[in-house]
KOLTIRO-845810 format. One record per residue (C-alpha): x, y, z; residue number from 1. Coordinates in Angstrom, 2 decimals, padded with zeros to 5 digits. Each point is the difference from the previous one (the first is absolute). Layout:
% residues N
<<X; Y; Z>; NUM>
...
//
This chain:
% residues 167
<<128.91; 136.60; 101.40>; 1>
<<000.76; -003.64; -000.90>; 2>
<<003.11; -001.73; 001.02>; 3>
<<000.85; -000.20; -004.27>; 4>
<<000.30; 003.66; 000.18>; 5>
<<001.65; 000.41; 003.19>; 6>
<<002.89; -002.30; -001.44>; 7>
<<-000.02; 002.11; -003.31>; 8>
<<000.23; 003.05; 002.01>; 9>
<<003.87; -001.38; 001.57>; 10>
<<000.92; -001.66; -003.46>; 11>
<<-001.00; 003.54; -001.44>; 12>
<<001.75; 001.67; 002.59>; 13>
<<002.85; -001.91; 000.32>; 14>
<<000.07; 000.51; -004.22>; 15>
<<000.28; 003.91; 000.36>; 16>
<<002.89; -000.53; 002.72>; 17>
<<002.27; -002.21; -003.12>; 18>
<<-000.04; -002.86; 003.33>; 19>
<<000.79; -003.47; -001.37>; 20>
<<-002.09; -002.67; 001.66>; 21>
<<-001.77; -003.27; -000.37>; 22>
<<-002.88; -001.58; 000.65>; 23>
<<-001.26; -003.22; 001.50>; 24>
<<-003.96; -000.40; -000.14>; 25>
<<-001.26; -002.82; 002.55>; 26>
<<-002.96; -000.98; 001.98>; 27>
<<-001.12; 002.62; 002.87>; 28>
<<002.78; -000.18; 002.73>; 29>
<<-000.67; 001.44; 003.64>; 30>
<<003.37; -000.82; 001.90>; 31>
<<003.29; -000.88; -000.53>; 32>
<<-001.01; -003.80; 000.51>; 33>
<<-002.15; -000.09; -002.91>; 34>
<<002.46; 001.69; -002.26>; 35>
<<002.73; -002.45; 001.15>; 36>
<<-002.17; -003.26; -000.74>; 37>
<<-001.07; 001.73; -003.50>; 38>
<<004.04; 000.02; -000.20>; 39>
<<-000.21; 003.50; -001.66>; 40>
<<002.82; 001.14; 002.75>; 41>
<<002.31; -002.20; -002.55>; 42>
<<000.52; 003.38; -002.16>; 43>
<<001.72; 002.34; 002.79>; 44>
<<-001.10; 001.03; 003.02>; 45>
<<-003.74; 000.66; 000.92>; 46>
<<-000.51; 002.97; 002.40>; 47>
<<-001.99; 000.11; 003.09>; 48>
<<-002.14; 002.85; 000.18>; 49>
<<-001.73; 001.23; 003.26>; 50>
<<-002.52; 003.18; 000.48>; 51>
<<000.75; 001.28; 002.98>; 52>
<<-001.90; 003.62; 001.98>; 53>
<<001.37; 001.70; 003.73>; 54>
<<-002.11; -000.05; 002.70>; 55>
<<-001.69; 003.32; -000.45>; 56>
<<-000.55; -001.26; -004.04>; 57>
<<001.71; 003.12; -001.19>; 58>
<<002.69; -001.74; -001.75>; 59>
<<-000.14; -003.12; -002.21>; 60>
<<003.21; -002.39; -001.13>; 61>
<<000.26; -002.50; -003.11>; 62>
<<002.88; -001.91; 001.27>; 63>
<<001.82; -002.05; -002.44>; 64>
<<002.64; -002.46; 001.15>; 65>
<<000.75; -003.43; -000.90>; 66>
<<-002.85; -003.06; 000.28>; 67>
<<002.85; -001.51; 002.77>; 68>
<<-000.18; 002.38; 002.34>; 69>
<<-002.61; 000.60; 002.89>; 70>
<<-001.40; 003.87; 000.29>; 71>
<<001.70; 001.43; 003.30>; 72>
<<-002.26; 002.81; 000.50>; 73>
<<001.70; 001.38; 003.40>; 74>
<<003.33; -000.09; -002.25>; 75>
<<-002.33; 001.76; -002.70>; 76>
<<-001.61; 002.38; 002.59>; 77>
<<003.38; 001.22; 001.36>; 78>
<<001.61; -000.07; -003.65>; 79>
<<-002.33; 002.50; -001.21>; 80>
<<-000.74; 002.30; 003.14>; 81>
<<-003.72; -000.69; -000.08>; 82>
<<-002.22; -001.01; 002.69>; 83>
<<-001.42; -003.97; 000.66>; 84>
<<-000.34; -001.57; -003.57>; 85>
<<-002.77; -002.55; -000.73>; 86>
<<-001.04; -001.75; -003.23>; 87>
<<-002.70; 002.52; -001.79>; 88>
<<-003.52; -001.21; -000.37>; 89>
<<-001.45; -001.39; -003.33>; 90>
<<-002.01; 003.29; -000.11>; 91>
<<003.32; 002.10; 000.25>; 92>
<<001.56; -001.74; -002.83>; 93>
<<-002.75; 000.71; -002.42>; 94>
<<-000.33; 003.63; 001.00>; 95>
<<003.44; 000.40; -000.31>; 96>
<<001.69; -002.31; -002.49>; 97>
<<-003.40; -001.42; -001.87>; 98>
<<001.45; -003.53; 000.58>; 99>
<<-001.70; -002.77; 002.02>; 100>
<<001.65; -002.43; 002.16>; 101>
<<002.65; -002.58; -001.71>; 102>
<<000.79; 003.35; -002.86>; 103>
<<002.01; 001.64; 002.47>; 104>
<<002.83; 001.51; -002.45>; 105>
<<002.49; 002.76; -000.20>; 106>
<<-001.78; 001.11; -003.33>; 107>
<<-003.16; 000.23; 002.25>; 108>
<<001.64; 003.64; 000.31>; 109>
<<-001.28; 000.76; -003.23>; 110>
<<-003.49; 000.43; 000.82>; 111>
<<001.26; 002.36; 003.47>; 112>
<<-000.79; 003.02; -001.99>; 113>
<<000.87; 002.28; 003.24>; 114>
<<003.25; -002.21; 000.58>; 115>
<<-001.02; 000.05; 003.50>; 116>
<<001.57; -003.70; 000.35>; 117>
<<003.29; -000.34; 000.60>; 118>
<<001.78; -003.11; -001.27>; 119>
<<002.77; -002.00; 002.01>; 120>
<<002.74; -002.12; -001.50>; 121>
<<001.74; -002.57; 001.60>; 122>
<<003.62; 000.86; -000.61>; 123>
<<000.74; -003.40; -000.53>; 124>
<<-001.57; 000.43; -003.53>; 125>
<<002.58; 002.21; -000.90>; 126>
<<001.33; -001.04; -003.18>; 127>
<<-001.74; -002.99; -000.64>; 128>
<<-000.51; -000.53; -004.27>; 129>
<<-003.36; -002.04; 000.34>; 130>
<<-002.75; 000.68; 002.67>; 131>
<<-003.62; -000.99; -000.65>; 132>
<<-002.89; 002.34; 000.89>; 133>
<<-003.75; 000.24; -000.68>; 134>
<<-001.31; 002.24; -002.89>; 135>
<<-002.77; 001.62; 002.34>; 136>
<<-001.56; -003.52; -000.76>; 137>
<<001.02; -003.66; 001.25>; 138>
<<-000.54; -002.04; -002.52>; 139>
<<003.31; 001.37; -001.60>; 140>
<<003.52; 000.55; 001.01>; 141>
<<002.62; 002.74; -001.43>; 142>
<<003.40; -001.38; -000.03>; 143>
<<002.10; 003.78; 000.26>; 144>
<<003.16; 001.05; 001.57>; 145>
<<000.50; 001.50; 003.58>; 146>
<<001.53; 003.14; -001.72>; 147>
<<-002.82; 000.17; -002.63>; 148>
<<-002.74; -000.49; 002.62>; 149>
<<001.47; 002.44; 002.13>; 150>
<<000.14; 002.51; -003.12>; 151>
<<-003.39; -000.82; -000.84>; 152>
<<-001.45; 000.76; 003.89>; 153>
<<002.18; 003.25; 000.39>; 154>
<<-001.23; 001.37; -003.67>; 155>
<<-003.41; -000.33; 001.60>; 156>
<<000.55; 002.31; 002.93>; 157>
<<-000.73; -001.90; 003.27>; 158>
<<002.52; 000.65; 002.65>; 159>
<<002.44; -002.96; -000.22>; 160>
<<002.51; -001.69; 003.58>; 161>
<<002.28; -002.19; -000.38>; 162>
<<000.02; -002.34; 002.70>; 163>
<<002.04; -003.26; 001.30>; 164>
<<-002.89; -002.30; 001.32>; 165>
<<002.28; -001.83; 002.09>; 166>
<<-000.77; -000.02; 003.75>; 167>
//
């Protein structure tokens, strides 16, 4: 599937759910620092997204959090009741979410037909009126409220965890 097709899949999904959003197109970005350098973050709070796995490789988690936080893997492990967490490989990212490095986003679940990946939202995002996440392609940012993002992910059927990610 091309990057444009990946994006369109997200836009079509949001339209079906009657979710309001806007889009900013930009050069490919692979980090929060690159987003800040392009001043993409001036519209709202761009999220940091991580793809993790447990030590057995049986559970996979897509973590969405504020971009100014570091990933508290031990805190996550404890709050999710799982074995040691680590970053998942590029191969796992492609297998479960059909995404590449730099494209990780909660909308990746649209490619997870078996709803195997668990979504973890940092509870600090709750109520935020304008979050930025990629539409399965890192050359655009979708601006959406947390409530609509949560509703969109929930409608797909993946398990969702709300977790306070403060150390």
